[in-house]
MIPAKOL-649397 format. One line per 8 residues: number of its first residue (from 1); their letters; for each residue x, y, z of N, C-alpha, C. Coordinates in nm, 2 decimals. Atoms other than C-alpha are relative to their C-alpha. Example, Ala and Ser with C-alpha at 12.3 -4.5 7.8 and 13.67 -1.06 7.14 Angstrom:
<lumnus>
1	AS	0.09,-0.12,0.00,1.23,-0.45,0.78,0.09,0.12,0.00; -0.09,-0.11,0.00,1.37,-0.11,0.71,-0.08,0.11,0.08
</lumnus>
This chain:
<lumnus>
1	XXXXXXXX	-0.10,-0.06,0.02,1.61,-5.65,2.84,0.05,-0.03,-0.12; -0.07,0.00,0.12,1.78,-5.60,2.48,0.15,-0.01,0.07; -0.14,0.02,-0.05,2.14,-5.72,2.49,0.07,0.10,-0.09; -0.08,-0.09,0.09,2.37,-5.47,2.35,0.10,-0.05,-0.07; -0.13,0.06,0.08,2.62,-5.52,2.08,0.10,0.08,0.00; -0.12,-0.06,-0.03,2.96,-5.43,2.17,0.10,-0.04,-0.13; -0.12,0.02,0.11,3.26,-5.38,1.93,0.13,0.06,0.08; -0.13,-0.03,-0.06,3.62,-5.38,2.08,0.09,-0.02,-0.12
9	XXXXXXXX	-0.13,-0.02,0.10,3.90,-5.25,1.86,0.15,-0.01,0.08; -0.11,0.02,-0.08,4.23,-5.39,1.98,0.13,0.05,-0.11; -0.09,-0.03,0.10,4.42,-5.29,1.64,0.03,0.16,0.03; -0.01,-0.13,-0.07,4.58,-4.96,1.75,-0.05,0.03,0.12; 0.03,-0.02,-0.14,4.45,-4.78,2.03,-0.12,-0.06,0.03; 0.11,0.07,-0.06,4.17,-4.95,2.24,-0.11,0.09,-0.02; 0.14,-0.06,0.02,3.82,-4.86,2.15,-0.10,-0.10,0.00; 0.14,0.07,-0.02,3.49,-4.98,2.28,-0.11,0.09,-0.06
17	XXXXXXXX	0.13,-0.06,0.04,3.15,-4.90,2.12,-0.10,-0.09,0.02; 0.11,0.05,-0.02,2.82,-4.98,2.22,-0.13,0.02,-0.09; 0.09,-0.03,0.11,2.54,-5.01,1.95,0.02,0.11,-0.10; -0.02,-0.09,0.08,2.76,-4.81,1.73,0.07,0.15,0.08; -0.02,-0.13,-0.07,2.82,-4.52,2.00,0.14,-0.04,0.06; -0.13,0.02,-0.10,3.20,-4.49,2.16,-0.06,0.03,0.14; 0.02,0.02,-0.14,3.19,-4.61,2.50,0.13,0.00,0.08; -0.15,-0.01,-0.06,3.50,-4.49,2.70,0.04,-0.11,0.11
25	XXXXXXXX	-0.05,0.08,-0.09,3.68,-4.74,2.89,0.13,0.03,0.07; -0.12,-0.05,-0.05,3.90,-4.64,3.16,0.12,-0.06,-0.03; -0.12,0.05,0.07,4.26,-4.64,3.06,0.07,-0.09,0.11; -0.07,0.08,-0.10,4.51,-4.90,3.21,-0.06,-0.14,0.02; 0.05,0.12,-0.05,4.41,-5.22,3.38,-0.14,-0.02,-0.06; 0.15,0.03,0.03,4.03,-5.19,3.30,0.01,-0.02,-0.16; -0.04,0.05,0.10,4.14,-5.20,2.94,0.05,-0.13,-0.05; -0.05,0.11,0.01,4.36,-5.47,2.98,-0.10,-0.14,0.05
33	XXXXXXXX	0.10,0.13,-0.05,4.11,-5.71,3.18,-0.12,-0.02,-0.10; 0.11,0.03,0.09,3.85,-5.65,2.91,0.06,-0.05,-0.12; -0.06,0.08,0.11,4.09,-5.73,2.62,0.03,-0.16,0.05; -0.03,0.14,-0.05,4.20,-6.07,2.83,-0.15,-0.06,-0.02; 0.13,0.08,-0.02,3.82,-6.13,2.90,-0.05,-0.04,-0.19; 0.02,0.01,0.16,3.74,-6.09,2.50,0.07,-0.08,-0.05; -0.09,0.09,0.07,4.03,-6.27,2.38,-0.01,-0.14,0.05; 0.01,0.13,-0.05,3.95,-6.56,2.60,-0.13,-0.06,0.00
41	XXXXXXXX	0.15,0.05,0.01,3.61,-6.60,2.46,-0.14,0.04,0.10; 0.10,-0.06,-0.08,3.43,-6.41,2.71,0.01,-0.03,0.15; 0.03,0.04,-0.13,3.52,-6.58,3.03,0.18,-0.02,0.02; -0.14,0.04,-0.03,3.85,-6.64,3.23,-0.02,-0.02,0.16; -0.01,0.05,-0.16,3.95,-6.79,3.57,0.05,0.12,0.08; -0.06,-0.10,-0.08,3.99,-6.54,3.83,0.14,0.01,0.03; -0.12,0.04,-0.05,4.30,-6.68,3.93,0.13,0.06,-0.13; -0.10,-0.02,0.10,4.45,-6.64,3.59,0.01,0.17,-0.05
49	XXXXXXXX	0.01,-0.15,0.02,4.33,-6.27,3.55,0.11,0.04,0.10; -0.07,-0.05,-0.10,4.49,-6.19,3.88,0.16,-0.03,-0.03; -0.14,0.03,0.05,4.82,-6.37,3.77,0.06,0.11,-0.12; -0.04,-0.07,0.12,4.81,-6.18,3.44,0.04,0.15,0.03; -0.01,-0.14,-0.01,4.76,-5.85,3.57,0.12,0.04,0.13; -0.08,-0.02,-0.11,4.95,-5.86,3.91,0.08,-0.11,0.03; -0.06,0.13,-0.04,5.19,-6.13,3.90,0.08,0.01,0.14; -0.06,-0.02,-0.12,5.39,-6.00,4.19,-0.06,0.02,0.13
57	XXXXXXXX	0.04,-0.04,-0.09,5.14,-5.93,4.41,-0.09,-0.12,0.07; 0.08,0.10,-0.08,4.96,-6.15,4.71,-0.16,-0.02,-0.05; 0.11,0.06,0.04,4.67,-6.34,4.61,-0.12,0.09,0.06; 0.12,-0.08,-0.05,4.41,-6.15,4.85,0.01,0.12,-0.08; -0.01,-0.13,0.06,4.55,-5.82,4.73,-0.03,0.02,-0.15; 0.03,0.00,0.14,4.51,-5.91,4.36,-0.14,-0.03,-0.02; 0.17,0.03,-0.01,4.15,-6.05,4.42,-0.07,0.11,0.02; 0.07,-0.14,-0.01,4.07,-5.72,4.57,0.01,0.09,-0.10
65	XXXXXXXX	-0.05,-0.10,0.09,4.23,-5.53,4.31,-0.12,-0.02,-0.11; 0.09,0.05,0.11,4.04,-5.73,4.03,-0.13,0.03,0.04; 0.18,-0.03,-0.01,3.68,-5.69,4.21,-0.01,0.16,-0.02; -0.01,-0.13,-0.01,3.77,-5.33,4.24,-0.01,0.07,-0.16; -0.04,-0.04,0.12,3.89,-5.30,3.87,-0.15,-0.04,-0.09; 0.13,0.06,0.10,3.55,-5.51,3.73,-0.11,0.09,0.01; 0.11,-0.07,-0.05,3.32,-5.28,3.94,0.02,0.12,-0.10; -0.02,-0.14,0.09,3.49,-4.95,3.74,-0.03,-0.05,-0.15
73	XXXXXXXX	0.03,0.03,0.12,3.48,-5.15,3.43,-0.15,0.00,-0.05; 0.13,0.03,0.01,3.10,-5.24,3.45,-0.07,0.14,0.01; 0.07,-0.14,-0.01,3.01,-4.86,3.55,0.01,0.08,-0.11; -0.04,-0.11,0.09,3.20,-4.69,3.30,-0.05,-0.05,-0.15; 0.02,0.07,0.13,3.10,-4.94,2.99,-0.16,-0.06,0.01; 0.14,0.04,0.03,2.76,-5.08,3.09,0.00,-0.16,-0.03; 0.02,0.16,0.04,2.88,-5.45,3.00,-0.04,-0.07,0.14; 0.03,0.09,-0.11,2.74,-5.72,3.21,0.11,-0.10,0.03
81	XXXXXXXX	-0.14,0.11,-0.03,3.05,-5.90,3.36,-0.04,-0.05,0.14; 0.04,0.06,-0.15,2.97,-6.14,3.65,0.10,-0.10,0.03; -0.10,0.12,-0.05,3.15,-6.41,3.85,-0.10,-0.10,0.02; 0.08,0.12,-0.01,3.04,-6.75,3.82,0.10,-0.08,0.06; -0.10,0.07,-0.08,3.23,-6.95,4.07,0.14,0.09,-0.01; -0.14,-0.05,-0.01,3.60,-6.88,4.01,0.02,0.05,-0.14; -0.01,-0.06,0.14,3.54,-6.75,3.65,-0.06,0.14,-0.01; 0.08,-0.14,0.02,3.47,-6.39,3.55,-0.06,-0.02,-0.17
89	XXXXXXXX	0.07,0.03,0.15,3.21,-6.40,3.25,-0.06,0.14,-0.05; 0.07,-0.09,0.08,3.10,-6.14,3.00,-0.11,-0.03,-0.07; 0.13,0.03,0.04,2.74,-6.17,2.95,-0.06,0.04,-0.13; 0.03,-0.05,0.12,2.71,-5.95,2.65,0.08,-0.05,-0.09; -0.11,0.04,0.09,2.85,-6.03,2.31,0.08,0.11,-0.05; -0.09,-0.09,0.03,3.15,-5.86,2.22,0.10,-0.03,-0.14; -0.07,0.02,0.12,3.29,-5.84,1.85,0.15,0.05,0.04; -0.15,-0.06,0.00,3.67,-5.78,1.83,0.06,-0.04,-0.12
97	XXXXXXXX	-0.10,-0.03,0.11,3.87,-5.67,1.56,0.12,-0.10,-0.02; -0.11,0.10,0.00,4.16,-5.89,1.63,-0.05,-0.15,-0.01; 0.06,0.12,0.03,3.95,-6.20,1.67,-0.05,-0.05,-0.14; 0.05,0.02,0.12,3.79,-6.14,1.34,0.09,-0.02,-0.09; -0.12,-0.02,0.09,4.12,-6.06,1.18,0.07,-0.13,-0.02; -0.06,0.14,-0.01,4.27,-6.40,1.28,-0.10,-0.10,-0.04; 0.10,0.07,0.09,3.95,-6.59,1.18,0.00,0.02,-0.15; -0.01,-0.03,0.14,3.94,-6.42,0.84,0.13,-0.05,-0.07
105	XXXXXXXX	-0.13,0.03,0.05,4.31,-6.46,0.78,0.03,-0.13,0.00; -0.02,0.15,0.00,4.31,-6.82,0.87,-0.07,-0.07,-0.10; 0.07,0.04,0.14,4.05,-6.89,0.63,0.05,0.02,-0.12; -0.06,-0.03,0.13,4.21,-6.69,0.35,0.13,-0.10,-0.01; -0.15,0.07,0.01,4.55,-6.88,0.40,-0.03,-0.16,0.00; 0.07,0.15,0.03,4.34,-7.22,0.42,-0.07,-0.02,-0.12; 0.08,0.02,0.13,4.16,-7.18,0.12,0.10,-0.01,-0.12; -0.11,0.03,0.11,4.40,-7.33,-0.14,-0.05,0.00,-0.15
113	XXXXXXXX	0.05,0.01,0.13,4.18,-7.39,-0.43,-0.09,0.11,-0.07; 0.06,-0.12,0.06,3.98,-7.09,-0.48,0.05,0.13,0.00; -0.06,-0.17,-0.01,4.18,-6.76,-0.55,-0.08,0.09,0.02; 0.08,-0.11,0.00,3.90,-6.55,-0.58,-0.04,0.02,0.16; 0.05,0.01,-0.13,3.77,-6.65,-0.23,0.12,0.04,0.10; -0.12,-0.05,-0.08,4.11,-6.64,-0.08,0.03,0.15,-0.02; -0.04,-0.16,-0.01,4.20,-6.30,-0.20,-0.11,0.10,0.06; 0.10,-0.08,-0.06,3.85,-6.16,-0.10,0.00,-0.02,0.16
121	XXXXXXXX	-0.03,0.03,-0.14,3.92,-6.31,0.27,0.12,0.08,0.05; -0.12,-0.09,-0.02,4.26,-6.16,0.25,-0.03,0.14,0.00; 0.02,-0.12,0.02,4.13,-5.83,0.14,-0.08,0.06,0.15; 0.07,-0.01,-0.13,3.88,-5.84,0.42,0.08,0.00,0.14; -0.12,0.00,-0.12,4.13,-5.94,0.68,0.09,0.13,-0.01; -0.08,-0.10,0.01,4.36,-5.65,0.57,-0.07,0.12,0.07; 0.06,-0.13,-0.06,4.09,-5.39,0.62,0.01,0.01,0.16; 0.00,-0.03,-0.15,4.09,-5.46,0.99,0.11,0.04,0.05
129	XXXXXXXX	-0.14,-0.04,-0.05,4.45,-5.40,1.04,0.02,0.14,-0.01; 0.00,-0.16,0.00,4.44,-5.04,1.15,0.12,0.04,0.10; -0.09,-0.03,-0.08,4.77,-5.03,1.36,0.05,-0.16,0.05; -0.05,0.13,-0.06,4.97,-5.29,1.56,-0.09,-0.07,0.11; 0.11,0.06,-0.09,4.74,-5.55,1.75,0.06,0.01,0.15; -0.01,-0.02,-0.13,4.73,-5.50,2.12,0.14,0.07,0.06; -0.14,-0.09,-0.02,5.01,-5.25,2.10,0.04,0.06,0.13; -0.03,-0.07,-0.15,4.96,-5.10,2.48,0.07,-0.13,0.10
137	XXXXXXXX	-0.06,0.09,-0.08,5.06,-5.44,2.59,0.08,-0.08,-0.08; -0.11,0.06,0.07,5.34,-5.56,2.35,0.10,-0.07,0.09; -0.10,0.05,-0.09,5.56,-5.63,2.65,-0.08,-0.10,0.10; 0.05,0.08,-0.13,5.29,-5.82,2.86,-0.01,-0.14,-0.07; -0.01,0.12,0.04,5.34,-6.19,2.85,-0.15,-0.08,-0.07; 0.14,0.03,0.05,4.96,-6.26,2.81,-0.04,0.04,-0.13; 0.03,-0.07,0.13,4.95,-6.05,2.48,0.09,-0.08,-0.11; -0.11,0.04,0.11,5.26,-6.23,2.29,-0.07,-0.09,-0.08
145	XXXXXXXX	0.05,0.09,0.09,5.07,-6.53,2.17,-0.10,0.05,-0.11; 0.10,-0.05,0.09,4.79,-6.33,2.01,0.07,0.09,-0.09; -0.08,-0.09,0.08,5.03,-6.06,1.88,0.09,-0.09,-0.11; -0.07,0.08,0.10,5.26,-6.34,1.73,-0.10,-0.06,-0.10; 0.10,0.07,0.06,4.97,-6.52,1.59,-0.05,0.12,-0.13; 0.06,-0.07,0.09,4.84,-6.22,1.41,0.11,0.06,-0.10; -0.11,-0.03,0.10,5.17,-6.10,1.27,0.04,-0.09,-0.09; -0.04,0.10,0.09,5.24,-6.42,1.14,-0.10,-0.04,-0.11
153	XXXXXXXX	0.08,-0.02,0.09,4.91,-6.42,0.96,0.00,0.10,-0.07; -0.04,-0.12,0.07,5.00,-6.09,0.84,0.09,-0.05,-0.09; -0.10,0.04,0.09,5.30,-6.22,0.68,-0.04,-0.10,-0.09; 0.01,0.11,0.08,5.15,-6.52,0.53,-0.12,0.05,-0.11; 0.08,-0.06,0.11,4.88,-6.30,0.37,0.07,0.07,-0.11; -0.10,-0.08,0.10,5.14,-6.09,0.20,0.05,-0.09,-0.08; -0.02,0.10,0.12,5.29,-6.39,0.05,-0.06,-0.07,-0.07; 0.10,0.05,0.08,5.01,-6.53,-0.04,-0.05,0.11,-0.13
161	XXXXXXXX	0.04,-0.11,0.11,4.90,-6.22,-0.22,0.10,0.05,-0.09; -0.13,-0.01,0.06,5.26,-6.17,-0.33,-0.01,-0.11,-0.14; -0.03,0.10,0.09,5.26,-6.51,-0.51,-0.16,-0.01,-0.09; 0.11,-0.01,0.08,4.89,-6.47,-0.65,0.02,0.11,-0.10; -0.02,-0.12,0.09,5.00,-6.14,-0.81,0.09,-0.05,-0.10; -0.10,0.06,0.09,5.30,-6.32,-0.95,-0.05,-0.09,-0.10; 0.06,0.09,0.09,5.08,-6.59,-1.11,-0.08,0.05,-0.10; 0.09,-0.06,0.08,4.84,-6.36,-1.24,0.07,0.09,-0.13
169	X	-0.09,-0.08,0.12,5.13,-6.15,-1.46,0.01,-0.11,-0.11
</lumnus>
């Protein structure tokens, strides 16, 4: 069986596509658990997911909710999401715009000597920014670190590009 190629867009509204075709993700917690899994490299501890999604719920209740949520997510998207002991693992490759932005912007900011490469990377990173990152979860503690990192990199890119523009004059 061929592996599907998924793309998850987390700048602006959440959008998932599979092999270039839009794949609806049920709103709410399904989108949230998908973002959590992808931003954690495709796997997360079941307890950490439960704590992030239902911080005030009893353990058994949150585990049952997570199991139900993962079933809905699998059925709706076709993603291969499995339990491996206490881990929840996404078996399909999922490209994510926020992860790509962080990777590309970090490379741009770190490329000190080569202005052309630095600017090319900065422009590529900026093209990914299509609205606030993880905006649906701006008040969720689990999203704060990623959001802050993205916004700081955005500011660093602006400063760098402004400095490069000033130097070119």
